[in-house]
C-alpha positions in Angstrom: 7.9 -18.5 24.1 10.4 -18.5 21.2 8.8 -19.5 17.9 9.8 -19.6 14.3 7.5 -18.8 11.5 8.5 -21.4 9.0 5.7 -21.3 6.4 4.5 -17.8 6.3 6.4 -16.0 3.5 5.9 -12.3 3.7 7.9 -11.1 0.7 7.6 -8.8 -2.2 7.7 -9.8 -5.9 7.6 -7.8 -9.1 4.1 -9.0 -9.9 2.7 -7.5 -6.7 2.0 -10.8 -4.8 3.0 -9.6 -1.4 2.3 -11.2 1.9 1.6 -14.6 0.4 1.0 -17.6 2.5 3.1 -20.7 1.7 1.1 -23.8 2.5 2.4 -26.8 4.4 0.0 -29.8 4.2 -2.8 -27.3 3.5 -2.0 -25.2 6.5 0.3 -22.2 7.0 1.7 -22.6 10.5 4.1 -21.4 13.1 6.3 -24.1 14.7 7.7 -23.8 18.1 11.4 -23.8 19.0 12.8 -25.8 21.9 15.3 -23.1 22.8 14.4 -21.7 26.3 14.3 -17.9 26.9 15.7 -16.0 29.8 13.3 -13.9 32.0 14.4 -10.7 30.3 13.5 -12.1 26.9 10.2 -13.7 28.0 8.4 -10.4 28.4 5.2 -9.2 26.7 7.1 -6.5 24.7 9.7 -9.0 23.5 7.0 -11.5 22.5 5.3 -8.9 20.4 8.7 -7.9 18.8 9.4 -11.6 18.0 6.1 -12.0 16.3 6.7 -8.9 14.1 10.1 -10.2 13.1 8.6 -13.6 12.3 6.1 -12.2 9.9 8.7 -10.2 8.0 8.6 -6.9 9.7 12.2 -5.8 10.3 11.4 -2.0 10.7 8.8 -0.4 12.9 7.9 3.3 12.6 7.3 5.0 15.9 6.7 8.3 17.7 7.6 8.0 21.4 5.2 9.0 24.2 5.0 8.4 27.9 2.6 5.4 27.5 4.8 3.5 25.0 8.4 4.2 26.2 8.8 0.9 28.0 7.3 -1.0 25.1 9.7 0.8 22.7 12.7 -0.3 24.9 11.7 -4.0 24.5 11.1 -3.6 20.7 14.5 -2.1 20.3 16.1 -5.0 22.3 14.8 -7.6 19.8 17.5 -8.7 17.3 16.3 -8.1 13.7 13.9 -5.3 14.6 14.8 -1.8 13.8 12.9 1.2 15.3 12.6 4.3 13.0 11.5 7.5 14.7 9.1 9.7 12.8 8.3 13.4 13.2 4.6 12.8 14.0 2.2 9.9 14.2 0.5 10.6 10.8 3.9 10.2 9.1 4.6 7.0 11.0 1.3 5.6 9.8 2.0 6.6 6.2 5.5 5.1 6.5 4.0 1.8 7.7 1.6 2.0 4.7 4.5 2.3 2.3 6.3 -0.5 4.0 3.3 -2.8 3.8 3.0 -2.1 0.0 6.6 -3.4 -0.4 6.9 -6.0 2.3 3.3 -7.3 2.5 2.9 -6.1 6.1 3.9 -3.0 8.1 3.7 -1.7 11.6 3.7 1.5 13.6 3.8 2.3 17.3 2.3 5.4 18.9 1.0 6.6 22.3 -2.5 6.6 23.7 -5.2 8.8 22.2 -3.1 11.8 21.2 -1.0 9.5 19.2 -3.7 7.1 18.2 -6.0 9.8 16.9 -3.2 11.4 15.0 -2.3 8.1 13.2 -6.0 7.3 12.5 -6.1 9.0 9.1 -3.2 6.9 7.9 -4.8 3.7 9.2 -8.0 4.6 7.4 -6.1 5.0 4.2 -4.4 1.6 4.7 -7.8 0.0 5.3 -9.2 1.4 2.0 -6.1 0.1 0.1 -6.4 -3.4 1.6 -3.0 -3.4 3.4 -1.9 -5.5 6.3 -0.8 -3.0 8.9 -0.4 -3.6 12.6 -1.0 -0.4 14.6 0.4 -0.7 18.1 -0.6 1.7 20.8 1.0 2.1 24.3 -2.2 2.2 26.4 -3.0 3.2 30.0 -1.8 1.3 33.1 -3.9 -1.9 33.3 -4.6 -1.1 37.0 -6.5 2.1 36.0 -9.2 0.3 34.1 -12.5 0.4 36.0 -11.2 2.9 38.6 -13.1 5.9 37.3 -9.8 7.8 37.1 -9.2 10.5 34.5 -5.8 10.3 32.9 -3.9 12.7 30.6 -3.8 12.4 26.8 -7.5 11.9 26.8 -10.6 14.1 26.4 -11.0 14.3 30.2 -13.4 11.4 30.9 -12.8 8.1 32.6 -13.9 6.0 29.6 -10.7 4.5 28.2 -12.4 3.0 25.2 -12.8 6.3 23.4 -9.8 5.6 21.1 -10.8 2.0 20.6 -14.2 3.0 19.2 -12.5 5.3 16.7 -10.4 2.4 15.4 -13.3 0.0 15.1 -14.4 1.5 11.8 -11.0 1.5 10.2 -9.5 -1.8 11.3 -10.6 -5.4 10.9 -9.7 -6.4 14.4 -9.0 -4.6 17.7 -7.5 -5.9 21.0 -6.8 -4.2 24.3 -4.1 -6.1 26.2 -4.5 -5.3 29.9 -3.5 -8.7 31.4 -0.8 -11.2 30.7 -2.7 -14.5 30.9 -4.0 -14.5 27.4 -1.9 -11.7 25.9 -0.1 -14.1 23.6 -3.4 -15.3 22.2 -4.7 -11.8 21.7 -1.6 -10.7 19.8 -1.5 -13.9 17.6 -5.2 -13.5 16.7 -4.7 -9.8 15.8 -1.6 -10.4 13.6 -3.1 -13.5 11.9 -6.3 -11.5 11.2 -4.3 -8.7 9.6 -2.5 -11.1 7.3 -5.6 -13.1 6.4 -7.9 -10.1 5.8 -5.3 -7.8 4.2 -6.5 -5.0 6.5 -5.1 -3.0 9.5 -5.5 -4.2 13.1 -5.3 -2.3 16.4 -3.3 -3.6 19.4 -3.2 -1.6 22.6 -0.6 -2.7 25.2 -0.9 -1.5 28.9 2.0 0.7 29.7 2.9 -1.3 32.8 2.8 -4.7 31.1 5.5 -4.5 28.4 8.4 -5.3 30.7 6.8 -8.1 32.7 7.8 -11.7 32.0 5.2 -14.4 32.0 5.4 -18.2 31.6 3.2 -18.1 28.4 6.0 -16.2 26.7 8.7 -18.9 27.3 6.9 -22.2 27.2 5.7 -24.2 24.2 2.6 -22.5 22.8 -0.5 -24.0 21.3 0.3 -24.1 17.5 -0.6 -20.9 15.8 -1.8 -21.6 12.2 -3.2 -19.7 9.3 -5.6 -21.9 7.3 -5.6 -20.9 3.6 -8.8 -19.7 2.0 -10.3 -22.4 -0.3 -12.8 -22.0 -3.2 -16.1 -23.8 -3.2 -15.2 -26.5 -5.7 -18.7 -26.9 -7.3 -19.1 -23.1 -7.4 -15.7 -22.7 -9.0 -16.5 -25.2 -11.7 -19.9 -23.6 -12.4 -18.4 -20.1 -12.5 -15.7 -21.2 -15.0 -18.3 -22.9 -17.2 -20.4 -19.8 -17.4 -17.4 -17.5 -18.0 -16.0 -19.8 -20.8 -19.3 -19.7 -22.7 -19.5 -15.9 -22.3 -15.9 -15.1 -23.3 -15.4 -17.7 -26.1 -18.3 -16.4 -28.1 -16.9 -12.8 -28.0 -15.2 -11.4 -31.1 -12.8 -8.9 -29.4 -12.7 -9.4 -25.7 -10.3 -7.4 -23.4 -9.2 -7.8 -19.8 -8.5 -5.1 -17.2 -6.7 -5.4 -13.9 -7.7 -3.5 -10.7 -6.3 -2.8 -7.2 -7.8 -5.8 -5.5 -5.3 -8.0 -7.3 -3.0 -7.2 -4.4 -5.3 -8.4 -1.7 -6.2 -11.5 -3.7 -2.6 -12.2 -4.4 -3.7 -13.0 -7.9 -1.3 -10.9 -10.1 0.5 -14.1 -11.4 -2.8 -15.8 -12.1 -3.9 -12.7 -14.0 -0.8 -12.8 -16.2 -1.3 -16.6 -16.7 -4.8 -15.9 -18.0 -3.5 -13.0 -20.2 -0.9 -15.4 -21.7 -3.5 -18.1 -22.4 -6.2 -15.8 -23.8 -4.2 -13.4 -25.9 -6.6 -10.6 -24.9 -5.6 -7.0 -25.0 -4.5 -6.2 -21.4 -5.2 -2.9 -19.6 -5.0 -1.7 -16.0 -7.1 0.6 -13.9 -5.2 3.6 -12.5 -5.4 2.2 -8.9 -4.1 -1.2 -10.2 -1.0 0.2 -11.9 2.1 -1.7 -10.8 0.1 -4.9 -10.1 -0.2 -5.6 -13.8 3.0 -5.8 -15.9 3.3 -2.9 -18.3 5.9 -4.9 -20.2 3.5 -7.6 -21.1 3.4 -8.0 -24.9 -0.4 -7.4 -25.0 -0.4 -4.4 -22.6 -2.3 -1.4 -24.1 -2.2 1.1 -21.2 -4.2 2.5 -18.4 -8.0 2.4 -18.6 -9.4 5.6 -17.0 -12.5 6.5 -19.1 -12.1 9.7 -20.9 -8.6 10.3 -19.7 -7.2 6.8 -20.5 -3.9 6.1 -22.3 -4.2 7.0 -26.0 -6.7 4.6 -27.7 -7.0 2.4 -24.6 -10.5 3.5 -23.7 -11.6 3.0 -27.3 -10.4 -0.6 -27.3 -11.9 -1.4 -23.9 -15.2 0.3 -24.4 -15.7 -1.0 -27.9 -15.1 -4.6 -26.8 -18.0 -7.0 -26.8 -16.8 -8.6 -23.6 -14.5 -7.3 -20.8 -13.2 -9.1 -17.8 -12.3 -6.9 -14.8 -10.2 -8.5 -12.1 -10.2 -6.8 -8.7 -11.8 -3.5 -9.8 -12.9 -0.6 -7.6 -15.3 1.7 -9.4 -15.3 4.8 -7.3 -15.7 8.4 -8.5 -12.0 8.8 -8.9 -11.4 5.7 -11.0 -14.6 6.2 -13.1 -14.1 10.0 -13.8 -17.3 10.8 -12.0 -19.0 7.5 -12.9 -18.7 8.3 -16.6 -17.2 5.1 -17.9 -18.9 3.9 -21.1 -19.3 0.3 -20.0 -22.3 -2.0 -20.3 -23.1 -4.4 -17.5 -24.2 -7.2 -19.8 -20.7 -7.2 -21.4 -18.8 -7.4 -18.1 -17.4 -10.3 -16.1 -16.3 -8.9 -12.7 -13.9 -11.0 -10.7 -13.5 -10.0 -7.0 -11.2 -11.6 -4.4 -13.9 -14.0 -3.3 -16.8 -13.6 -5.9 -17.4 -13.8 -9.6 -20.2 -11.7 -11.2 -21.2 -12.5 -14.8 -22.9 -9.6 -16.5 -26.6 -9.9 -16.1 -26.2 -13.6 -15.3 -25.5 -15.5 -12.1 -23.1 -14.5 -9.3 -20.9 -17.1 -7.7 -19.6 -16.7 -4.1 -16.7 -18.3 -2.2 -14.6 -18.3 -5.3 -10.9 -17.2 -4.9 -9.8 -14.9 -7.7 -6.5 -16.8 -8.1 -8.3 -20.2 -8.5 -10.8 -18.8 -10.9 -8.3 -17.2 -13.2 -6.0 -20.2 -13.2 -8.9 -22.5 -14.0 -10.2 -20.2 -16.7 -6.8 -20.0 -18.4 -7.0 -23.7 -19.1 -10.4 -23.5 -20.8 -10.3 -20.2 -22.7 -9.7 -19.8 -26.5 -6.9 -17.6 -27.6 -8.2 -14.3 -29.1 -5.9 -11.5 -30.0 -8.3 -9.4 -32.1 -8.5 -6.4 -29.6 -4.8 -6.3 -29.1 -4.1 -6.3 -32.9 -6.2 -3.1 -33.0 -3.7 -1.3 -30.7 -0.1 -0.3 -31.6 1.9 2.0 -29.4 5.5 2.0 -28.1 6.5 4.0 -25.0 9.4 3.1 -22.8 10.6 4.9 -19.7 12.2 4.2 -16.3 14.1 1.1 -15.4 13.5 -2.2 -13.6 15.1 -1.0 -10.3 12.7 2.0 -9.9 9.6 2.5 -7.8 7.3 5.4 -8.7 5.2 6.9 -5.9 2.6 9.4 -7.2 1.0 11.9 -4.8 -2.7 12.8 -4.8 -3.4 15.5 -7.4 -1.9 16.4 -10.8 0.9 13.8 -10.3 -1.8 11.1 -10.6 -2.7 12.1 -14.1 0.8 12.7 -15.3 2.3 9.5 -13.9 -0.5 7.3 -15.2 0.9 7.9 -18.7 4.2 6.1 -17.8 4.7 2.7 -19.3 6.5 0.7 -16.6 9.4 -1.6 -17.6 9.8 -5.1 -16.1 10.6 -4.8 -12.4 9.4 -1.2 -12.0 6.8 -0.8 -9.3 4.1 1.9 -9.0 2.2 3.1 -5.9 -0.4 5.7 -5.2 -3.4 6.1 -2.9 -6.3 6.1 -5.3 -9.1 5.1 -2.9 -8.3 7.3 0.1 -6.6 10.3 -1.7 -5.0 11.9 1.4 -2.6 14.7 0.4 0.7 14.4 2.1 0.7 10.6 2.1 3.6 10.4 -0.2 6.4 11.5 2.2 5.7 8.9 4.8 5.0 6.3 2.1 8.3 7.1 0.4 10.1 6.7 3.7 8.5 3.3 4.5 8.8 1.9 1.0 12.4 2.9 0.6 13.3 1.4 4.0 11.5 -1.9 3.1 13.0 -2.1 -0.4 16.4 -0.6 -0.2 17.4 -2.2 -3.5 15.0 0.1 -5.3 15.3 3.7 -6.4 12.2 5.5 -5.1 10.9 8.4 -7.3 8.2 10.5 -5.7 6.1 12.9 -7.9 4.1 15.5 -6.1 2.5 18.8 -6.6 3.9 21.7 -4.6 0.8 22.0 -2.5 1.1 18.4 -1.3 4.8 19.0 -0.9 4.1 21.4 1.9 1.7 19.1 3.8 4.3 17.0 5.5 7.4 18.9 4.8 8.8 18.1 8.3 9.1 14.4 7.7 11.7 14.8 5.0 14.1 15.3 7.9 13.4 11.7 8.9 13.9 10.6 5.3 17.1 12.5 5.0 18.6 10.9 8.2 18.5 7.5 6.6 21.5 7.9 4.3 21.3 4.5 2.7 18.1 5.3 0.9 18.1 6.2 -2.8 15.3 8.7 -3.3 14.3 11.5 -5.6 11.4 13.9 -4.9 9.9 15.9 -7.8 7.8 18.8 -6.6 5.8 20.1 -9.6 5.9 23.8 -9.1 2.7 25.4 -10.5 2.6 28.1 -7.8 -0.3 26.2 -6.2 -2.5 26.1 -9.2 -3.6 22.9 -10.9 -5.9 21.2 -8.4 -6.9 24.3 -6.4 -6.8 27.3 -8.8 -5.0 30.3 -7.6 -7.9 32.6 -8.3 -9.5 30.9 -5.3 -8.4 32.8 -2.2 -8.3 29.7 -0.1 -5.5 28.3 -2.3 -3.1 31.1 -1.7 -0.1 29.8 0.2 3.6 30.6 0.3 5.9 28.2 -1.5 8.8 26.4 0.2 12.4 27.1 -0.5 13.9 23.6 -0.9 17.5 24.7 -0.8 17.6 24.2 3.0 20.5 26.6 3.4 20.2 26.7 7.1 19.9 22.9 7.8 22.7 21.6 9.9 22.5 18.3 8.0 22.9 18.5 4.3 19.6 17.0 3.2 19.8 17.7 -0.6 22.8 17.0 -2.8 22.2 18.8 -5.1 19.0 20.9 -5.0 18.1 21.9 -8.6 15.3 23.7 -10.5 14.1 23.6 -14.1 12.1 26.5 -15.5 12.6 25.9 -19.3 12.9 22.8 -21.5 16.7 23.5 -21.9 17.0 23.7 -18.1 15.2 20.4 -17.8 17.4 18.6 -20.3 20.5 19.8 -18.6 19.1 19.0 -15.1 18.3 15.4 -15.9 21.7 14.9 -17.4 23.2 16.2 -14.2 20.8 14.1 -12.2 22.0 10.9 -13.9 25.6 12.0 -13.0 24.4 12.7 -9.4 23.0 9.2 -9.1 26.4 7.8 -10.1 28.3 10.0 -7.7 26.0 10.0 -4.7 23.5 7.2 -5.2 22.3 7.2 -1.6 21.4 10.8 -1.1 17.9 12.4 -1.0 17.5 14.6 -4.1 14.8 17.2 -4.5 14.3 18.4 -8.1 11.9 21.4 -8.6 10.1 21.2 -11.9 8.3 24.5 -12.8 5.3 24.6 -15.0 3.2 27.6 -16.1 0.3 28.3 -13.8 -2.2 28.5 -16.6 -1.2 25.1 -18.0 -3.8 22.5 -16.7 -3.4 18.9 -17.9 -6.1 17.8 -20.3 -7.1 15.2 -17.6 -7.8 17.8 -15.0 -9.8 19.9 -17.5 -11.9 16.8 -18.3 -12.5 16.0 -14.6 -13.4 19.6 -14.0 -16.1 19.5 -16.6 -17.7 16.6 -14.8 
């Protein structure tokens, strides 16, 4: 079955609206092609590959294993689909995570149980970050189900659902394909669910089925459609009415963007409301990159006691604040220490609006609510006029990926210019995520320069996957290990934090990974290094660059000191 996805646009845009569904007569749909397929093309593996290409996935991150080898052969055979090998399954999952952040949807392929359980941590992280990620597992032979046989790569029991049960808590949909009759429907349902829910899904393909042709893969299919989510019209009108009354009587209201703007595809609507209202505009740390730092009313990152200078004072002194897509966890609230009052807050979630101590309205799309509110709100620039600060860094063709740890707190100070993107894993906080995410993001957005900022402890976590990064010569990447001799997040006086540091010169590598490797130990060194780095970008713009930045062990950022007190 050859199909063309004509109204599902999975693209990235500077405002963070990724994976958006373009509507056709109220329905996002897949239309069939009349071009017949040969038997070698009408296989289960090729059908899955075509579906991935159709939704915008042109690169799949994989680790081969005996249960998925045939499937990988058929994925490779599909024009437009590129298979990228990773050093281990965790890195493949992280790469798919980074890819989904840029492209709107990502995919990885691993083998049964030993691969599936290895990738599980990355899938959990994608779930927490509301990313559409399709995790494909090469499963057991379909003929082995129900035979009471024990197969390898398992814990030695005949229950083949052990891996499935693990994935049920970190994916929004799971399917085990062990027959061909309804395989196309199972695959379509899983993929559409990932796109609609902005969550990972799990697809297991029997190792003996990937190469088998079936009529359902070559004949005209039942139309596959994605119906857009709609707001309750009466609820929307009521929610807007209450919000207008609440906000228009405020003297100095502010607005703050959060990470769920991505899942709600509401970044543009958020900016539309900011333009109409004139409110001072801030962003939560986990929402950075989804709200434009270059907006004229942008005042910085709101992060409680460790906010951008004066940002917390403006937000917390406001008499009304509207939070769009927030997640208030212990990270983002600095140990639940935000000085906010419920009665002053209007909380807008992807499908719900909560008005302070007033009513809550369900089945309201964030995008619809913000757009409707923008038409009714009075312009009020009082809070913004209290804030004056100019800080300019980076460029529009840059992506900053900040690793868990001290890099979070340093990078949140950056003011991003138009076009610059920012990614970090605020909710899940898995150290080592950055390497796979850098690989995936750079592969998906090869027109961007990816800058990764990491502590040297995290730098060691997934050191091996930089070989995969280095083999892709077309990628423009820079890694900045912050050398504090393993100190800031896990103090060196703790015996469990004592580890040897890596030598990043890679003198014994057969392939030159780093051109050049450089280190800065003083301010003068750093100035000279960055001057050389700019020259290096001009001379070798597509090489991986690793730049060691040394800081004194005893120097803790004020942010970490503040968090440590709490």
